[in-house]
PAGUGU-22436 format. One line per field, with one value per residue (C-alpha): residue number from 1; x, y, z. Coordinates in pm, whole numbers. Layout:
! PAGUGU-22436
num (NUM, ...)
u (X, ...)
v (Y, ...)
w (Z, ...)
END
This chain:
! PAGUGU-22436
num (1, 2, 3, 4, 5, 6, 7, 8, 9, 10, 11, 12, 13, 14, 15, 16, 17, 18, 19, 20, 21, 22, 23, 24, 25, 26, 27, 28, 29, 30, 31, 32, 33, 34, 35, 36, 37, 38, 39, 40, 41, 42, 43, 44, 45, 46, 47, 48, 49, 50, 51, 52, 53, 54, 55, 56, 57, 58, 59, 60, 61, 62, 63, 64, 65, 66, 67, 68, 69, 70, 71, 72, 73, 74, 75, 76, 77, 78, 79, 80, 81, 82, 83, 84, 85, 86, 87, 88, 89, 90, 91, 92, 93, 94, 95, 96, 97, 98, 99, 100, 101, 102, 103, 104, 105, 106, 107, 108, 109)
u (2659, 2487, 2449, 2091, 2157, 2461, 2184, 1918, 2182, 2288, 1889, 1870, 2155, 2107, 1711, 1815, 2147, 1907, 1583, 1851, 1742, 2119, 2447, 2696, 2921, 2644, 2609, 3033, 3028, 2757, 3055, 2806, 2905, 2719, 2512, 2367, 2445, 2779, 2658, 2849, 2713, 2333, 2158, 2070, 1702, 1775, 1935, 1600, 1368, 1565, 1517, 1130, 1114, 1307, 1094, 758, 900, 980, 632, 770, 514, 597, 923, 811, 610, 920, 1135, 905, 858, 1236, 1266, 1002, 1201, 1554, 1429, 1132, 904, 671, 828, 730, 538, 759, 558, 354, -20, 44, -76, 315, 509, 861, 1112, 1421, 1694, 1702, 2019, 1964, 1943, 1547, 1389, 1044, 829, 856, 452, 299, 614, 530, 893, 990, 1312)
v (2043, 1850, 1470, 1522, 1658, 1407, 1143, 1346, 1375, 986, 887, 1103, 1000, 622, 699, 841, 560, 265, 475, 560, 919, 1000, 847, 802, 1055, 1294, 1271, 1291, 1578, 1772, 1766, 1562, 1199, 1008, 733, 504, 208, 105, 262, 51, -292, -375, -282, -530, -587, -439, -93, -63, -126, 103, 389, 308, 344, 675, 801, 690, 917, 1209, 1134, 1106, 861, 874, 791, 490, 364, 357, 181, -68, -131, -144, -385, -633, -596, -687, -952, -1092, -1093, -826, -645, -740, -511, -263, -187, -442, -361, -425, -204, -205, -378, -457, -543, -737, -844, -1234, -1423, -1452, -1016, -1023, -739, -928, -818, -1031, -965, -1056, -1237, -990, -967, -596, -627)
w (758, 1095, 1143, 1012, 691, 613, 678, 462, 179, 195, 204, -141, -301, -239, -349, -668, -766, -681, -878, -1149, -1134, -1072, -1128, -881, -1086, -1114, -736, -706, -913, -687, -416, -165, -212, 89, 45, 293, 88, -138, -459, -648, -500, -515, -226, 22, 158, 475, 380, 112, 397, 634, 350, 299, 684, 694, 381, 590, 896, 642, 475, 136, 37, -332, -280, -53, -358, -571, -357, -281, -649, -701, -364, -545, -865, -719, -490, -662, -349, -159, 105, 423, 687, 830, 1139, 1355, 1493, 1823, 2075, 2292, 2026, 2130, 1867, 1915, 1634, 1568, 1526, 1132, 1128, 1115, 1331, 1494, 1740, 2032, 2096, 1739, 1599, 1266, 1107, 1032, 880)
END
């Protein structure tokens, strides 16, 4: 299995656990227990946003919708925009672990 396939398995496994479609035990039994978060802990905001961005790139919009709904349930807030609308965005990581566009100051993660 190559890195891309492992990442894909980790994304789908985490998605299944977060949305309560499968348990960690089910995934372990299936033989590919890789995740993008620690499945025995609550997922953090950044990891969940990264997952949504991954599924946007994969054009899995129903999954994006479900993960966005989970974000709002878990954190009691709307998910912020994940992309800015600048013509030439320039993203950087701030000291408080927020990724923002230096041009328009839109926070994306």
